[in-house]
C-alpha angles and dihedrals in degrees: 000000000000091000092048091050091049091051090049092051091045089056090056094045089052091055094255113135110221110237128218092273092056092049092047092050092053094045093048092047095054091043094051089052090053097251094132094160092059092043092053090046090056090049088056093046090055091057091045090058093050096256115129115222109240130214090271090055090058093041091054094055095040094052090048091053092051092046092053096043097253091139099158091048091051092052092046091051091048090056092043092049093060091067089063110021140024110244117239133204092280090055093050093047091049095049091047086060087064090060098054095118129085089240090059096048094109091053090047090055090051091053087048089055090049090051092051093047092052097045101257093123091094095052111104091206091057093041090053090050090050091052090048092049095049093046092050088049087053089240094134094162091060091046090051091050092053090045092051093053094056107099100188107037117189125204092266091059093049091047091049090059093045092048093047093053093044091052088056092048092247096138097161091055091047092051091048090055089055091049090049088050090057092045089054090055097253116132112227112239131217091267092059093047095044091049090055091044091054091049094050092047094049089049090051092242097146099167093051091047094051092046091053090048089056092045092054088070092053088050090059093253122129112216111225139186090289090060095049093044090055090054095048094044092044094050090050092050091048091057093258095119091145092056091047091054093044091053092048093051094044092055092047093056112119091237094042129246123329137208120002092349091057091052091053095045104043088118098045113131108216102194115119092009135158098034135169093284091055093048092048092052093046092049089051089051090053090051092050091052094038090233102166097173096048089045089055091049092052090045088056090047093053091049090053091048095045099245096128095098095052111111094220093049092045090052093049090046090054091052090049091051092051092048095045117005112241119191103183 
């Protein structure tokens, strides 16, 4: 922010009066970085120079507070703002982010009531934030009620519900949302499918994960390296390090995968795979299984492919070395 501040000061020294956009950019920048004191100081300076802070000025500082965990400050600013400006959908969505904890559910409901009273209940941006807030508060019934009232659901709304259920480990509910999506004539996108894939993998549900991978092809979606990385990383996190390594080696075979793996991955698009995320996950799997020899082989592979300078790969390699010394 030093450069931004210098530019702002240079404008003034050059006789150029900073406009509202310039002030808002500076306020938002300091707030996003967690320097709430400086952001509030700038808000005061604006008033001192006869420039009224607009709704975006307040939104910038409120969103920064929420991002940095200054929840009480965000709520205080929201209340203070209403004496000067009328909140908009961005304000409501930002402040709902401050209520995304079971302890703040009551407050979230109050903000929900405020949104309904002031006509924000038909705003998809606000409705998506309400769903996200209720799901993070583990109030799934309330999230479902908001979801059910939305007449024209876009992909982001559907994906919000799927993601919320997956994050709670409620895979059946997440899958049912996808089925409902199809029944309503909305084609699931890669985000929806990859979210479910990640959930299945982290839960150790291999058969469900492989079935979904196959189904992506019939949905007209081409699984890519993101999809396969989610599976490998998820299996490793679920304690299925052996399955993660097996999948990695099967897909690297010159002739491609064989057996059940081949059936699941007929649609897998190999370009740009494996990448640094794959290598990091596989190295972690080697460390979990204390597989010194395989760790060395993968170390050699990453050297040939030029991954050795990647920070994620280097970190995973360090963990592998600590778990099973590798002197390559």
